[in-house]
C-alpha positions in Angstrom: -184.8 -107.5 -34.2 -188.0 -109.5 -34.9 -188.4 -111.7 -37.9 -190.9 -109.2 -39.3 -188.2 -106.5 -39.1 -185.7 -108.8 -40.9 -188.0 -109.9 -43.7 -190.1 -106.8 -44.3 -193.7 -107.0 -45.4 -195.0 -108.1 -48.8 -198.4 -107.4 -50.4 -201.4 -107.8 -48.1 -199.2 -108.5 -45.1 -197.4 -111.6 -46.5 -193.6 -111.5 -46.5 -192.0 -111.7 -50.0 -190.2 -114.9 -50.8 -186.9 -113.3 -51.7 -186.7 -111.7 -48.2 -187.2 -115.0 -46.5 -184.6 -116.6 -48.7 -182.2 -113.7 -47.9 -182.8 -114.3 -44.2 -182.0 -118.0 -44.5 -178.8 -117.3 -46.4 -177.8 -114.6 -43.9 -178.5 -116.9 -41.0 -176.4 -119.8 -42.4 -173.5 -117.6 -43.4 -173.4 -116.2 -39.9 -173.5 -119.7 -38.5 -170.7 -120.9 -40.7 -168.7 -117.8 -39.8 -169.2 -118.5 -36.1 -167.9 -122.1 -36.5 -164.9 -120.9 -38.6 -163.9 -118.0 -36.5 -164.8 -119.8 -33.2 -164.8 -116.7 -31.0 -164.4 -117.2 -27.2 -163.9 -120.6 -25.5 -164.8 -124.0 -26.8 -167.8 -124.2 -24.6 -169.1 -120.9 -26.0 -168.7 -122.2 -29.6 -170.5 -125.4 -28.7 -173.3 -123.4 -27.0 -173.6 -121.2 -30.1 -173.6 -124.2 -32.3 -176.5 -125.9 -30.4 -178.5 -122.7 -30.2 -178.1 -122.0 -33.9 -179.3 -125.6 -34.8 -182.7 -125.1 -33.1 -183.0 -121.3 -33.7 -182.9 -121.6 -37.5 -185.7 -124.1 -37.9 -187.9 -122.5 -35.2 -187.5 -119.1 -36.9 -189.6 -120.4 -39.8 -192.5 -121.0 -37.4 -193.8 -117.4 -37.2 -193.3 -117.0 -41.0 -195.5 -120.0 -41.8 -198.0 -119.1 -39.1 -198.3 -115.6 -40.5 -198.8 -116.8 -44.1 -201.4 -119.4 -42.9 -203.3 -116.8 -40.8 -203.4 -114.3 -43.7 -204.7 -116.9 -46.1 -207.4 -118.0 -43.7 -208.3 -114.4 -42.9 -208.8 -113.5 -46.6 -210.8 -116.8 -47.1 -208.8 -117.6 -50.2 -207.8 -121.2 -49.3 -208.9 -123.2 -52.3 -207.5 -126.5 -51.2 -209.7 -129.2 -49.7 -209.2 -132.6 -48.0 -205.7 -133.9 -47.2 -204.0 -131.4 -49.6 -204.8 -128.6 -47.1 -202.6 -130.4 -44.4 -199.6 -130.8 -46.7 -197.8 -127.4 -45.9 -198.7 -127.7 -42.2 -197.1 -131.2 -41.9 -194.0 -129.9 -43.7 -193.7 -127.0 -41.2 -194.4 -129.5 -38.3 -191.4 -131.6 -39.4 -189.1 -128.5 -39.2 -190.6 -127.5 -35.8 -190.3 -131.0 -34.4 -186.6 -131.0 -35.3 -186.1 -127.6 -33.8 -187.8 -128.5 -30.5 -185.9 -131.8 -30.3 -182.6 -129.9 -30.9 -183.7 -127.4 -28.1 -184.1 -130.4 -25.7 -180.8 -131.8 -26.9 -179.2 -128.4 -26.1 -180.8 -128.3 -22.7 -179.1 -131.7 -21.8 -175.7 -130.3 -22.6 -176.0 -126.6 -21.7 -178.5 -126.6 -18.9 -178.3 -130.0 -17.2 -174.6 -130.4 -17.8 -174.5 -133.8 -19.4 -171.2 -134.7 -20.9 -173.0 -136.6 -23.6 -176.7 -136.9 -24.3 -178.1 -140.3 -23.3 -179.5 -142.6 -26.0 -182.4 -142.6 -26.1 -183.3 -139.2 -24.7 -186.4 -137.0 -24.7 -185.1 -135.3 -27.9 -185.1 -138.5 -29.9 -188.9 -138.9 -30.2 -189.1 -135.3 -31.5 -186.2 -135.9 -34.0 -187.9 -139.1 -35.3 -191.3 -137.5 -35.4 -190.0 -135.0 -38.0 -189.6 -137.9 -40.6 -193.2 -139.1 -40.8 -194.5 -135.5 -40.8 -192.3 -134.7 -43.8 -193.3 -138.0 -45.5 -197.0 -137.3 -45.1 -196.6 -133.7 -46.2 -194.9 -134.7 -49.4 -197.4 -137.5 -50.1 -200.3 -135.1 -49.7 -198.9 -132.5 -52.0 -201.6 -131.6 -54.6 -201.0 -132.8 -58.1 -202.4 -134.8 -61.0 -202.7 -138.6 -60.6 -200.0 -140.6 -62.5 -200.8 -143.4 -64.9 -200.3 -147.0 -63.5 -197.3 -147.6 -65.7 -195.6 -144.5 -64.5 -196.3 -145.3 -60.8 -194.9 -148.9 -61.3 -191.7 -147.4 -62.8 -191.3 -145.1 -59.9 -191.9 -147.9 -57.4 -189.2 -150.0 -59.0 -186.8 -147.0 -59.2 -187.4 -146.4 -55.5 -186.8 -150.0 -54.6 -183.6 -150.1 -56.6 -182.2 -146.9 -55.1 -183.3 -147.9 -51.6 -181.8 -151.4 -52.0 -178.5 -149.8 -53.0 -178.7 -147.3 -50.1 -179.5 -150.1 -47.7 -176.6 -152.2 -49.0 -174.1 -149.3 -48.5 -175.7 -148.4 -45.1 -175.5 -152.0 -44.0 -171.8 -152.3 -44.6 -170.8 -148.8 -43.3 -173.5 -147.7 -40.8 -176.5 -149.9 -40.1 -174.7 -153.2 -39.8 -171.9 -152.0 -37.6 -174.4 -150.1 -35.4 -176.4 -153.3 -34.8 -173.4 -155.6 -34.4 -171.2 -153.3 -32.3 -173.9 -151.5 -30.4 -173.2 -151.4 -26.6 -176.4 -149.5 -25.7 -179.5 -151.1 -24.4 -182.0 -152.7 -26.7 -184.1 -149.6 -26.8 -181.0 -147.6 -27.6 -180.1 -149.9 -30.4 -183.6 -149.6 -31.8 -183.5 -145.8 -31.6 -180.0 -145.8 -33.1 -181.1 -148.0 -36.0 -184.2 -145.9 -36.5 -182.2 -142.9 -37.8 -180.6 -144.6 -40.8 -184.0 -146.2 -41.5 -185.6 -142.8 -41.3 -183.1 -141.6 -43.9 -184.5 -144.4 -46.1 -187.9 -142.7 -45.6 -186.4 -139.4 -46.7 -185.0 -141.1 -49.8 -188.4 -142.5 -50.6 -189.6 -138.9 -50.3 -187.0 -137.7 -52.8 -188.1 -140.5 -55.2 -191.7 -139.5 -54.8 -190.8 -135.9 -55.6 -189.1 -137.0 -58.8 -192.5 -138.1 -60.0 -193.6 -134.5 -59.8 -190.4 -133.1 -61.3 -192.2 -132.2 -64.6 -195.1 -130.5 -62.7 -194.3 -126.9 -63.3 -197.2 -125.8 -61.2 -195.3 -127.1 -58.1 -191.9 -126.4 -59.6 -190.4 -124.1 -57.0 -191.8 -126.1 -54.0 -190.5 -129.4 -55.3 -187.0 -128.0 -56.0 -186.9 -126.5 -52.5 -187.9 -129.8 -51.0 -185.4 -131.7 -53.1 -182.6 -129.5 -51.9 -183.7 -129.5 -48.2 -184.3 -133.3 -48.0 -181.0 -134.0 -49.9 -179.1 -131.9 -47.4 -180.7 -133.7 -44.5 -180.0 -137.2 -45.9 -176.3 -136.3 -46.6 -176.0 -134.7 -43.1 -177.6 -137.7 -41.4 -175.3 -140.1 -43.3 -172.1 -138.1 -42.4 -173.3 -137.9 -38.7 -174.1 -141.6 -38.5 -170.7 -142.5 -40.0 -168.8 -140.1 -37.7 -170.8 -141.2 -34.6 -170.1 -144.9 -35.4 -166.4 -144.3 -35.6 -166.4 -141.9 -32.6 -165.1 -138.8 -34.6 -168.2 -136.6 -34.2 -168.1 -133.7 -31.8 -170.4 -130.7 -31.4 -169.0 -127.6 -33.1 -167.9 -129.3 -36.4 -168.7 -127.5 -39.6 -170.0 -130.7 -41.1 -172.6 -131.9 -40.3 -173.8 -129.2 -37.8 -174.6 -126.6 -40.5 -176.5 -129.1 -42.7 -179.4 -129.8 -40.2 -180.5 -126.2 -39.7 -180.1 -125.4 -43.4 -182.1 -128.5 -44.5 -184.9 -127.9 -42.1 -185.1 -124.2 -42.8 -185.5 -125.0 -46.5 -188.3 -127.5 -45.5 -189.9 -124.6 -43.6 -189.5 -122.4 -46.7 -191.2 -125.0 -48.9 -194.1 -125.1 -46.4 -194.4 -121.3 -46.6 -194.4 -121.5 -50.4 -197.1 -124.3 -50.3 -199.3 -122.1 -48.0 -199.0 -119.2 -50.3 -199.9 -121.4 -53.3 -203.0 -122.6 -51.6 -204.1 -119.0 -51.1 -204.0 -118.4 -54.9 -206.1 -120.4 -57.4 -204.3 -122.2 -60.2 -204.0 -120.2 -63.4 -204.6 -121.7 -66.8 -200.9 -122.0 -67.4 -200.4 -123.8 -64.0 -203.2 -126.2 -64.9 -201.7 -126.9 -68.3 -198.3 -127.4 -66.7 -199.8 -129.8 -64.1 -201.5 -131.8 -66.9 -198.2 -132.1 -68.7 -196.6 -133.3 -65.5 -199.2 -136.0 -65.1 -197.9 -137.7 -68.2 -194.8 -138.8 -66.2 -192.1 -137.8 -68.7 -188.7 -137.6 -67.1 -185.3 -136.5 -68.4 -183.1 -139.2 -69.9 -180.4 -138.9 -67.3 -182.9 -139.5 -64.5 -184.2 -142.6 -66.2 -180.6 -143.9 -66.2 -180.0 -143.2 -62.5 -181.0 -146.7 -61.2 -178.6 -148.3 -63.7 -175.8 -146.0 -62.6 -175.8 -147.7 -59.2 -174.6 -151.0 -60.6 -170.9 -149.9 -60.9 -171.1 -148.5 -57.3 -172.4 -151.7 -55.9 -169.8 -153.6 -57.9 -167.1 -151.6 -56.3 -168.6 -152.2 -52.9 -168.8 -156.0 -53.5 -165.1 -156.0 -54.6 -164.1 -153.9 -51.5 -166.1 -156.1 -49.1 -164.6 -159.2 -50.6 -161.0 -157.9 -50.2 -161.4 -156.4 -46.8 -161.2 -158.4 -43.6 -164.7 -157.7 -42.5 -167.4 -159.4 -40.5 -169.0 -162.2 -42.5 -172.4 -160.8 -41.5 -171.6 -157.5 -43.2 -170.2 -159.2 -46.3 -173.2 -161.5 -46.5 -175.5 -158.4 -46.4 -173.6 -156.8 -49.2 -173.9 -159.9 -51.3 -177.6 -160.2 -50.6 -178.2 -156.5 -51.4 -176.2 -156.9 -54.6 -178.2 -159.9 -55.8 -181.5 -158.1 -54.8 -180.4 -155.1 -56.8 -179.7 -157.2 -59.9 -183.0 -159.0 -59.6 -184.9 -155.7 -59.3 -183.0 -154.3 -62.3 -183.9 -157.4 -64.3 -187.6 -157.1 -63.4 -187.6 -153.4 -64.2 -186.0 -154.1 -67.6 -188.7 -156.7 -68.4 -191.4 -154.3 -67.3 -189.8 -151.6 -69.4 -189.9 -153.9 -72.5 -193.5 -154.8 -71.9 -194.4 -151.1 -71.4 -192.5 -150.2 -74.6 -194.4 -152.9 -76.4 -197.7 -151.5 -75.1 -196.7 -148.0 -75.9 -195.7 -149.0 -79.4 -199.2 -150.6 -79.9 -200.8 -147.5 -78.4 -198.6 -145.4 -80.7 -199.7 -147.4 -83.8 -203.3 -147.1 -82.8 -202.9 -143.3 -82.1 -201.1 -143.0 -85.5 -204.0 -144.8 -87.2 -206.5 -142.6 -85.5 -204.4 -139.5 -86.4 -204.4 -140.6 -90.1 -208.1 -141.2 -89.9 -208.6 -137.8 -88.3 -206.3 -136.3 -91.0 -208.4 -137.8 -93.8 -211.6 -136.7 -92.1 -210.1 -133.2 -91.8 -209.0 -133.2 -95.5 -212.5 -134.3 -96.5 -214.1 -131.6 -94.3 -211.7 -129.0 -95.8 -212.6 -130.2 -99.3 -216.3 -129.9 -98.6 -215.8 -126.5 -97.1 -213.7 -125.4 -100.1 -216.4 -126.8 -102.4 -219.1 -124.9 -100.4 -217.0 -121.7 -100.6 -216.3 -122.0 -104.4 -219.5 -123.7 -105.7 -222.8 -122.2 -106.6 -225.4 -124.2 -104.5 -228.1 -123.9 -107.2 -226.3 -125.0 -110.3 -223.3 -126.9 -108.8 -221.0 -124.8 -111.0 -218.1 -122.6 -109.8 -219.4 -119.4 -108.1 -218.3 -115.8 -108.6 -215.3 -116.1 -106.3 -214.1 -119.3 -107.9 -214.4 -117.8 -111.4 -212.3 -114.8 -110.3 -209.6 -117.1 -109.0 -209.7 -119.3 -112.1 -209.6 -116.3 -114.4 -206.6 -114.9 -112.5 -204.7 -118.2 -112.9 -205.5 -118.4 -116.6 -204.5 -114.8 -117.3 -201.3 -115.3 -115.4 -200.5 -118.4 -117.4 -201.4 -116.7 -120.7 -199.1 -113.7 -119.8 -196.2 -115.9 -118.8 -196.3 -118.2 -121.9 -197.5 -115.6 -124.4 -200.8 -117.5 -125.0 -204.4 -116.3 -125.6 -207.4 -116.6 -123.3 -211.0 -115.7 -124.0 -214.2 -115.4 -121.9 -217.8 -115.7 -122.7 -220.4 -113.6 -120.8 -223.8 -115.4 -121.1 -227.2 -114.0 -120.2 -230.5 -115.8 -120.4 -232.9 -113.7 -122.4 -236.2 -112.6 -120.8 -235.4 -114.5 -117.6 -237.0 -111.9 -115.3 -240.4 -112.3 -117.1 -240.0 -116.1 -116.9 -239.2 -115.9 -113.2 -242.1 -113.6 -112.5 -244.5 -115.5 -114.6 -243.7 -119.1 -113.6 -242.2 -118.6 -110.1 -238.8 -118.8 -108.6 -238.8 -122.6 -108.4 -239.2 -122.8 -112.2 -236.6 -120.1 -112.6 -234.2 -122.1 -110.5 -234.8 -125.2 -112.7 -234.2 -123.2 -115.8 -230.9 -121.9 -114.5 -229.8 -125.4 -113.6 -230.7 -126.7 -117.1 -229.1 -123.7 -118.7 -225.8 -124.5 -116.8 -225.9 -128.1 -118.0 -226.6 -127.3 -121.6 -223.9 -124.6 -121.7 -221.3 -126.8 -120.0 -222.0 -129.7 -122.4 -221.5 -127.3 -125.3 -218.0 -126.3 -124.2 -214.8 -128.2 -124.1 -213.7 -130.2 -121.1 -210.9 -127.7 -120.4 -213.2 -124.8 -120.4 -214.6 -123.5 -117.1 -218.2 -122.5 -116.8 -219.6 -120.8 -113.7 -222.5 -118.8 -112.5 -221.5 -115.1 -112.3 -224.7 -114.0 -110.6 -228.5 -114.1 -111.2 -229.1 -115.3 -114.8 -225.5 -114.4 -115.9 -222.9 -117.1 -116.5 -219.2 -116.7 -117.3 -217.1 -119.2 -119.4 -213.3 -119.2 -119.4 -211.7 -120.6 -122.5 -208.0 -121.2 -122.1 -205.7 -120.8 -125.1 -208.5 -119.6 -127.3 -208.3 -116.7 -129.8 -211.1 -114.5 -131.2 -212.1 -116.8 -134.0 -212.3 -119.9 -131.8 -214.0 -117.9 -129.1 -216.7 -116.7 -131.4 -217.2 -120.3 -132.7 -217.5 -121.5 -129.2 -220.0 -118.8 -128.3 -222.1 -119.5 -131.3 -222.0 -123.2 -130.5 -223.3 -122.5 -127.0 -226.0 -120.0 -128.2 -227.3 -122.5 -130.8 -227.3 -125.4 -128.2 -229.4 -123.2 -125.8 -231.8 -122.1 -128.5 -232.4 -125.7 -129.6 -232.9 -127.1 -126.0 -236.4 -127.7 -124.8 -236.5 -126.3 -121.2 -238.8 -127.6 -118.6 -240.5 -124.3 -118.0 -243.9 -124.0 -119.8 -244.0 -127.6 -120.8 -240.9 -127.4 -123.1 -240.2 -123.8 -123.9 -237.4 -122.7 -126.2 -235.3 -119.9 -124.6 -232.5 -117.9 -126.0 -229.3 -116.3 -124.7 -227.2 -113.3 -125.5 -223.4 -113.9 -125.4 -220.6 -111.4 -125.1 -217.0 -112.4 -126.1 -213.7 -110.8 -124.9 -210.2 -111.9 -125.6 -206.9 -111.3 -123.8 -205.0 -109.0 -124.6 -206.9 -107.3 -127.4 -210.0 -106.5 -125.3 -208.4 -106.3 -121.8 -205.1 -107.0 -120.1 -206.4 -107.8 -116.6 -209.4 -109.6 -115.1 -211.6 -106.6 -114.5 -211.0 -105.0 -117.9 -211.7 -108.3 -119.7 -214.9 -109.0 -117.8 -216.1 -105.5 -118.3 -215.5 -105.8 -122.1 -217.4 -109.1 -122.3 -220.2 -107.6 -120.3 -220.5 -104.7 -122.6 -220.5 -107.1 -125.6 -223.3 -109.1 -124.0 -225.3 -106.0 -123.3 -224.9 -105.0 -126.9 -226.2 -108.4 -128.0 -229.3 -107.9 -125.9 -229.8 -104.4 -127.0 -229.4 -105.3 -130.7 -232.1 -108.0 -130.6 -231.0 -110.8 -128.3 -230.2 -114.4 -129.2 -226.9 -113.4 -130.7 -223.2 -113.3 -130.1 -221.2 -110.0 -130.0 -217.5 -109.6 -129.4 -215.9 -106.8 -127.5 -214.0 -105.4 -130.5 -217.1 -104.7 -132.5 -217.1 -100.9 -133.3 -220.9 -101.0 -133.0 -220.6 -101.6 -129.3 -218.9 -98.3 -128.6 -221.6 -96.4 -130.5 -224.3 -98.4 -128.7 -222.9 -97.7 -125.3 -222.6 -94.1 -126.1 -226.3 -94.0 -127.0 -227.2 -96.1 -123.9 -226.4 -93.2 -121.7 -229.2 -91.3 -123.3 -231.7 -94.1 -123.1 -234.5 -94.3 -120.5 -237.1 -96.6 -119.2 -239.4 -95.5 -122.1 -236.9 -97.1 -124.5 -237.1 -100.4 -122.6 -240.9 -100.1 -122.7 -240.8 -99.4 -126.4 -238.7 -102.5 -127.0 -241.2 -104.6 -125.0 -244.1 -103.2 -127.0 -242.3 -104.1 -130.2 -241.6 -107.6 -129.0 -245.3 -108.1 -128.1 -246.6 -106.9 -131.4 -244.1 -108.9 -133.3 -245.2 -112.0 -131.5 -248.8 -111.3 -132.5 -247.8 -110.9 -136.2 -245.8 -114.2 -136.1 -248.7 -116.0 -134.4 -251.1 -114.9 -137.3 -248.8 -116.5 -139.8 -247.5 -113.9 -142.3 -246.9 -115.0 -145.8 -243.9 -112.8 -145.7 -242.4 -114.5 -142.7 -238.7 -114.4 -143.0 -237.7 -115.4 -139.5 -238.1 -112.2 -137.7 -235.2 -112.5 -135.4 -232.8 -113.2 -138.2 -234.3 -110.3 -140.2 -233.8 -108.0 -137.2 -230.1 -109.1 -136.9 -229.4 -108.4 -140.6 -231.3 -105.2 -140.5 -229.2 -103.9 -137.6 -225.9 -105.1 -139.1 -226.8 -103.4 -142.4 -227.8 -100.2 -140.6 -224.5 -100.2 -138.8 -222.6 -101.0 -142.0 -224.3 -98.1 -143.7 -223.0 -95.7 -141.0 -226.1 -95.2 -138.9 -225.5 -94.7 -135.2 -226.4 -97.5 -132.8 -229.6 -95.9 -131.7 -230.9 -95.5 -135.2 -229.7 -99.0 -136.1 -231.7 -100.3 -133.2 -234.8 -98.5 -134.4 -234.3 -100.0 -137.9 -234.2 -103.4 -136.2 -237.5 -102.8 -134.4 -239.1 -101.6 -137.6 -238.0 -104.8 -139.3 -239.9 -106.7 -136.6 -243.1 -104.7 -137.3 -242.9 -104.3 -141.1 -245.7 -106.9 -141.6 -248.0 -105.6 -138.9 -250.4 -104.2 -141.6 -251.3 -107.8 -142.4 -253.9 -107.6 -139.6 -256.1 -105.9 -142.3 -255.7 -108.7 -144.7 -258.4 -111.4 -144.6 -257.3 -114.8 -143.4 -258.6 -116.5 -146.6 -256.2 -114.4 -148.6 -253.4 -114.5 -146.0 -253.4 -118.3 -145.8 -254.3 -119.1 -149.4 -252.1 -121.9 -150.8 -253.0 -121.3 -154.5 -251.8 -118.5 -156.7 -253.3 -115.1 -155.7 -255.6 -113.1 -158.0 -255.0 -109.5 -159.0 -257.6 -108.3 -156.5 -256.0 -110.4 -153.8 -252.6 -109.0 -154.5 -254.1 -105.5 -154.4 -255.4 -106.3 -150.9 -252.0 -107.6 -149.9 -250.3 -104.4 -151.2 -252.4 -102.3 -148.7 -250.6 -103.8 -145.7 -247.8 -101.1 -145.6 -250.5 -98.4 -145.4 -252.4 -100.3 -142.7 -249.1 -100.9 -140.8 -248.4 -97.1 -140.9 -251.8 -96.3 -139.6 -251.5 -98.8 -136.7 -248.1 -97.5 -135.7 -249.2 -93.9 -136.0 -251.7 -94.4 -133.3 -249.0 -95.5 -130.8 -247.0 -92.3 -129.9 -243.9 -94.3 -129.0 -243.9 -96.1 -132.4 -244.8 -93.2 -134.7 -241.1 -92.8 -135.6 -241.2 -96.3 -137.1 -244.3 -95.6 -139.3 -242.6 -94.1 -142.4 -240.1 -97.0 -142.5 -242.9 -99.5 -142.3 -245.0 -97.7 -145.0 -242.0 -97.6 -147.4 -240.4 -101.0 -146.9 -242.0 -102.3 -150.2 -240.8 -99.4 -152.3 -238.3 -100.1 -155.1 -235.2 -98.1 -156.0 -236.5 -97.5 -159.5 -239.9 -96.3 -158.3 -241.9 -99.4 -159.2 -242.7 -100.4 -155.7 -245.8 -99.7 -153.6 -247.7 -98.0 -152.1 -246.3 -94.6 -153.1 -244.0 -95.5 -156.0 -241.1 -93.6 -154.3 -237.7 -93.8 -156.0 -234.0 -93.5 -155.0 -233.2 -91.7 -151.9 -236.9 -90.5 -151.6 -237.3 -93.9 -149.9 -236.2 -93.7 -146.2 -232.8 -95.4 -145.6 -234.3 -97.7 -143.0 -236.9 -99.0 -145.5 -234.2 -99.6 -148.1 -232.2 -101.6 -145.6 -235.2 -103.7 -144.5 -236.1 -104.4 -148.2 -232.6 -105.8 -148.8 -232.5 -107.8 -145.5 -236.0 -109.2 -146.0 -235.3 -110.2 -149.6 -232.1 -112.0 -148.6 -233.6 -113.8 -145.6 -236.7 -114.7 -147.7 -234.5 -116.4 -150.3 -232.5 -118.2 -147.7 -235.7 -119.5 -145.9 -237.3 -122.8 -146.8 -240.8 -122.5 -148.2 -243.6 -125.2 -148.6 -243.3 -124.7 -152.3 -239.5 -124.6 -152.6 -236.3 -125.3 -150.8 -234.0 -122.7 -149.3 -231.7 -120.9 -151.8 -228.0 -121.0 -151.3 -226.0 -118.0 -150.2 -224.4 -117.6 -153.6 -227.7 -117.8 -155.4 -229.3 -115.3 -153.0 -226.4 -112.9 -153.4 -226.5 -113.2 -157.2 -230.2 -112.3 -157.2 -229.5 -109.3 -155.0 -226.8 -108.1 -157.5 -229.2 -108.7 -160.4 -231.9 -106.5 -158.7 -229.4 -103.9 -157.5 -230.3 -100.5 -159.0 -233.8 -101.6 -159.9 -235.5 -103.0 -156.8 -232.7 -102.4 -154.2 -230.4 -99.6 -153.3 -227.0 -100.5 -154.8 -225.1 -99.1 -151.8 -227.1 -101.3 -149.4 -226.5 -104.3 -151.6 -222.7 -103.6 -151.5 -222.8 -103.6 -147.7 -224.7 -106.9 -147.4 -222.3 -108.4 -149.9 -219.4 -107.6 -147.6 -221.4 -108.8 -144.6 -222.2 -112.1 -146.3 -218.6 -112.6 -147.3 -217.4 -112.1 -143.7 -220.2 -114.5 -142.6 -219.1 -117.2 -145.1 -215.4 -116.9 -143.9 -216.5 -117.2 -140.3 -218.5 -120.3 -141.0 -215.6 -121.8 -142.9 -213.2 -121.2 -139.9 -215.8 -122.6 -137.5 -216.1 -125.7 -139.6 -212.3 -126.1 -139.5 -212.1 -125.4 -135.8 -215.0 -127.8 -135.0 -216.0 -128.3 -131.3 -212.3 -128.1 -130.2 -212.2 -124.4 -130.8 -208.7 -124.6 -132.2 -206.9 -121.3 -132.8 -207.2 -119.9 -136.3 -205.8 -116.7 -137.9 -207.6 -113.7 -136.4 -210.5 -112.3 -138.5 -212.7 -109.2 -138.1 -216.3 -110.2 -137.9 -217.9 -106.8 -138.4 -217.9 -104.4 -141.3 -215.2 -101.8 -141.4 -216.5 -98.5 -140.1 -214.8 -96.6 -143.0 -217.0 -98.5 -145.6 -220.3 -97.6 -144.0 -222.5 -95.3 -145.9 -224.6 -92.8 -144.0 -228.2 -92.0 -145.0 
């Protein structure tokens, strides 16, 4: 049966490795069985022995040729240079041995020699196998080793070879030279065999340098086994031949030669197949790891393990009655071995010192890289959590910070508040002055607001012109105090835009848990409060628990763009009135605030309260019909001049009646100077004939006028103004409205007292309600 029939075909015409290995095992088992059973005569057993010794290695020839031919045919050989010859040289070593064994067999079986002469024509072929295998192993592809690793392997090889030469000198090489009865050429050839075994040992040591190269793993292991079997077999043969105990047909060493060389042929076949397939990424990584030269601990101790063996040999040689030449060689080899071990140890110490220095340097570089990585991570984290315009925490960072504070507040039963801040009229500023100015204003806004808060508070940009402040361990009273502190700081700051403009902000306040128990609910509550602050006149603080907010939001669903346009028109007209310098100027924004609060306290819905607030802003628009000489007169006005002044409600009504969107405000503006007892002007209305909005504005305007500082007098105190309102209640003012403003002023005074006690630290105080009770409101 042909080799092809025994092995079977693999993919693309290449025999599978497992079938070739099965063939080798079957062949060796059959050979061993032949020598054990010994069928037939002794000459037949010897003949079968000789034939099997060359048939096995030669059987690998067609396998290797087939694999080489298929790889060349498919043009997949990726190896170049000397590496391409490595598998061919390995295969040639097995073939040289097989042909040499064939000639050796011909001497005994064909030519009838009783013993093969030394030297014979078989010996050159036997000896040619060794350099072929050496070159094939040296030219195996692999990563270059560092100089220190190469030096280590050289000394390991020298130590092992010295030990082997010492043993070989005493037992084989020395006796062969001393006792040799052959010719000089015969002695040279006989000595060449143990020396060639030294070549094989050097091959084994070279392979140990590639032991960690997993890309060549199976090939190296196969070569290790094959070469090891050949070295052991040659050593046993040389020893038996020296003592005249070898005869053809012995189980050992006759089985070792074909087995070793067949494994060499198998390694060559594997190397050919590997050349036909490019290295995978895993193979390249494994080869790079192998280039480091890391070897197992037991293998590093192998050279030192030879010292006891040499010590036993020295003791044995000293006790035995041996030739002095042999004993001297053992001593010389022993001292050489010790010297090599000492040099290797010194080099190992120097290498360890160098490696320690390299390790310290690498550790320093690693620490530096670690610090650089930490810095880079910190910068990335800052970029991911910081608003690039203001340098404050961004939306994402605020969410994370609020989650942490709410979790802490929940765990320890503490409070936590948030402020939702919005810059008033920012869109108009951004559109009018440009985005660069708008960006500058936002940066300044962030700085002012942050400076107005505590160090433990967290302020960040929520988006656009909206900012969010997180106030840990802060209740409602302290949160409102903080919000008012921030609002006042912003209103007092001179912004860069417009050469020093004063801008305002609207602030919404929400407190955990009363206004929301999770992040989204709390933010939504603060946002609603901020929207209410903007809707009710801006530049004010509103908290989420204010009942007016619910009514306002209910009404917002019915609002439209026309309402926004109406608010804008009112603001524009109010600005013109303020610019003209009304003698009734009572700080229009404060008046609007008190008018809205009084309207809500009287039970009006938020939409109507908002209209009352707008009417309060326009109540003095009729002054456009009053001459400047009268309007700006510093002395006491005459009766005629007062009559002119008293026409301004009628003029204001006429102006507003001509604007369709503002007609609803005209009756309130006309009647805002009427008195409860009917002695007002222009129509002398009395009691509830006067529109409720006008009665509310009359009380709010009187209070703010008394509280305002005038050129001719100082501002009145809160108690004085409240006493004056009580005195005029039922005559000039509606008593019900006076009762409402009295409660409002009382709450305001309590709040200011608590804020003064809390100071800038926003310490927690007993919870208070900052709006009027809905049950006490009086409807119109």
